[in-house]
N, C-alpha and C positions, 0 to 999 in steps of 0.2 A: 561511325561511317568513315571509311578511308576515301581519300580523293581519287586514288587509283581506281577503286571500284566504280566510282562515279564516272570516270573517263570511260572505262570498259563498257559500262551499262549504256551510257549515252551513245557511244560509238556503235554498239549493237543495234540501237534504235535508229541509226542513221541521222542523228541530230547533228547539224553542222554548227559546232561550237563557235568557230572563229567568225561566223557571219551574223551573230546575234546583234541586235540593235543595242547601242550603248549610249548612256546619257553623258553629259560633259563631266559630271562629278563621279569619280569612282566610289563604289560603296565602301562602307567602313571595313567590311571583311575583305582584306587584301587577298585571301585565299579562295574567294568565291570562284568556283570552277568556270563560270561563264565569262569571267574576266581574264582568265589565263591565256597566254598565247599558246600556239601549238608547241613551240619549243619547251615552254614551261610544263605543259601537260606531258610531253614525252619524257622530260626529266623526272616527273613524278612517277611515270610508269616504270622507270629504271630503278628508282630509289625507294619507293614506298609500296610495299606489299604486306598486307596484314590479313591473317586468316583467323576468324573467330569460330569457336565451337559452340553450337547450340545443343543443349541436352533436352530431350523430350522424355516424358515419363515412360512412354511405350517404346521408344527407340532412341538411338544415338546416331547422329549424323554430323558430318563436317560440311559446313557451308561458308560462303563468303558473304559478308554484309552487303545488303542491297542499298543502293543510293536512295535517300529520302529527300525529296525536293520540297523546300518550303515554298509557299505561294509566290514570294518575290523571286525565287530561283527558277520558276518554271520557264521553259523555252518560249521565245516569242514566236508569233505566227510566221514571221520571215524566216526564222531558224528552222521551223518544222517543215515548211513547204519548199525549202530550197531545192529538193531533189527534182521537183517537177520542172522548174525553170531551166535546169541543167540537163534535161533529157534529150535535147536536140542533137547531141553528138552521136546518137545511135546507140547509146548504152546508158544505163543509170549512173548518175553521179551523186556521191554523198560526201561532198566536202573533201576532207583528207582521211576519211575512214579507210581501213584496210580492205581491199577487195582481191579476189582471186583473178588470175589472168585468163581463166577459162571463160569463154563467152557462151552462154546458154542460148537455146533457140528462142526463148522469151526475150532475152536482151537483144537479139538480132532482129526479131520480127515485131516486137511490141515494146520498145524501150519506154515510150511515154506512158503506156498502161502500167508497166512495171513500176515506173517512178510514181505514178498515182497511187498504186497499192501501198508502197512504202511511206509516202507522204500521209496517206490516210491513217495508217497504223501508228506512225509517229505522233500524229495529232491525238489519236485515241489514247496513246500512252500518257502523254502530257496531261490530258484532261482527266484521265482516270487517277493519276497521282494527285491532282488537285481535289478530286472527289473524295479520295481516301483520307487526305489530310484535313479537309474542311467540311466534308459532309454534303457538298453540293457541286454540281457541274457548272462551269462558267456560263453556260447558256440558261441556267435556271433563274426564274424570277426571285426577287428578294423574299417573298412569302414562304419559299421553300428552304431558306437558309436557317433552319431551326433545329437541326439535329447534326452536330459535328461528328458524331460517331457512326453515321449511317453508312459511309463508305467502308469503314473498318469492319463493321458487322457483315456487310455483303461479301467482302473478300477474305474473311477469316473462317477457319474451320470452327465447328461448334465448340471444340475443346479450347481453342485459342480465345474465342470470344468469352467463354466462361472464365478463363484465367485473367483476361483483361478486366472484366467486370468485378472480379474478386480482388483485384489489386495485386495479383501474383506476377504480372508482367507490366512494364510501364507502357504508357501510351505510345512513346516513340518505338518501342519494341513491337507493339501490336501493329503500328503503321508499317514498319519494315517488313514484317511477315506478310501483311496484307498486300503490300506493293509487289512482293516477290510472287505471290500467287497470281496477282493481276497480270504481271509481265509474262508469266508462263502461259496464261490463257490467251493473251493478246498475240504472243509470238506464234502460238499454235495456229491461231486464226490467220495470221499473216502467211505462214508456211502453206496452209491449205489453199489460199488464194493464188500464191505464186505457183504451186504445183498445178492448179487448174489452168493457169495461163500457159505454163510450160507444156502441158498435155495438148492444149489447142495449137500451140506453136509447132509441135511435132506432128500434128495430124495432117493428113493430105487435104488439099483444097477439094471441096465437092465439085465435081464436074457434072454429075447427073444423079438425081435422087428422086424417090417417090415417097409420099406420105399417104397411108391408107387409114381410114377410120371405120371401124366396125362397131355396130351397136348391138348390145345384148339386153334382152328384156329383164326388168327387175320388178319384183312385186312391190318393193318399197319405193323405188325411185323412178319407176317407169322404164327407163332405158339408160344404160351406162356405156360410154364409149371406150374402146381400146385403140390407141393410135400406134402405128408402126412406121418408123423412119427407115427406109432402105437406102443406104448410101451405096450405089452401084459399085460392086467390087470390093467394098470395105465393111460389110456387115450391116446389122440391123439393131436398132434400139426401140424400146417399147415404153408406152406411157398409158396410164389408166386414169379415170375420173369417176366419181360417184357423187351422190347427194343431189341437191337441188338449189335453185336460186341463183345460179351463175352459169356462164357459158362453159359447159363441160367439154365440148369438142376442143376448144382452144386450150383448155387445161390439160387434156390428154396429149395433144400435140406438143405442147410446151414441155411436158415431162419427157417425152421421147427426144425432143430436140436438145434439151439441156443435158441429157445422158450421153450425147454424142459430142466429143471434142471437136470433130470436124464441123458440126453445125454451130457450135459456139465460136469457132474460128471466124465464121462469117461475121458475127457481131463484133468480135474483137478487132477485125480488120477495119470495119466501119468506125469503131470507137477510136482506134489509133489514128485513122485519117482525120477524124474530127478534132482530136487533140493537136495534130500537126497543123491544122488550119487555124488553131487558136480558139476553138470553141470550148466552152466550159460546162462540164456535166454536173458541177456542184450545185446543190440546191439547199437553201436555208429552210425551205418548207418541208423537206423530206427528212424523216427521222434517221435515215442512213446517211444523209448529207449529199446524196446523188440522185439525179434523175436523167436518164439517157434519152428520154423521149424527144427533146429538142435537138439532140445531136444525131440520133440515128433514126428515130421514128417511134410513134406510140407502140408500146408493147415490148420495149427494149429493157425494161426493168429499172429498179431503184437500188443500186448497190455500187460499190467501187468498180466492179466489173459488170458490163451489161449481161443480160440473160433473157431468154425467151419467157415472157411474162404470161402466165396462164389466166384464163377467165376474161380476156379482153376482146375476144372475137378473132377467129383465125385469119380474117382478111388482113389484120395488122401484120401478120407474119409474111404474107405474100407481098405486101408493099415493101417491107424491109428487104426481102430477097430481091425484089426488082431493083431497089436502090443499090444493092450490091452487084447488080449486073446480070442477074438470072432472069430467064424467061419462065414464067409460071403458068401452068395450065391445069384447069379442072378436068382431069382425064376421064372421069366416069362417076356415076352415082346410082344409087338404088334406094329401096325402101329402108335398108338398114346399113348402108355403107356409102362412103365417098372416097375418091382417089384423086390425089393431086400430084403433079410432077413439076420439078424445076430443074433447069439445066443451063449450063453456060458454055455453049459451043461457038 
């Protein structure tokens, strides 16, 4: 593993190296990347570049070694979440990492949400590295610390796992390959969230819209709803629901609302305002680590970005819209349909 690749990888993750907590005693390894100053790191960038060639049986490709972090080297929580505290300047800050001068719509309209996305995936990267190397996540109870290869197996291809078990590749090599696959997966998820936020930032604010729900008879499920969100002047999105045992109307409405960047923008503006007020959507009891119910209202979802949560009752949506400044009306109903409107005039 080259130190330069460690620098590049950590910078890509947005990890603020120079702000990590330090003990009074410097570790034995003087080259530990978390103890180098920015000037030393830049010197390494200029002087140490090494490329390794990995040969596969079915193909040959050139790649650069992926940084492998030992448990003691994992970034601290202060390091990982530095981006959120620095979001108040109107754009995301990531220590001294290289950024483009072009300001996106998401950076202009939702800097705190953007910082929250990056902080979340930085944390996930660090925890996944820990999982691959040790076989358990930091949040797991001791009783589950019994399989050190669990993470390697999960993030390895079938062939790589067979090679590792057969002793054809070392554990360190298997860890490097698994970490690279994990990073690719995490970065794709990060990019999807940022694209989703960017789409909402570029969407026009809803001034007037209607939601219609039409029910169709089903031999199996009695009746199934189809919801349509008509954003006046900007098109229509559709949602469906089937099955039984839950609120199908709100599920169909949520699908239609989540398909509309303009409808998501309503939630993102409420979420951005909550973060600006200092409210915290993070939740230790949620598997995703987030719960927006306390910041926005019940039905705002459990993810790093809020969303319209299905199956919770459509009245939750109208309360959220009213909190966002809209007037909501039940415009009409019949035996097999309902119509709602909301507007901000």
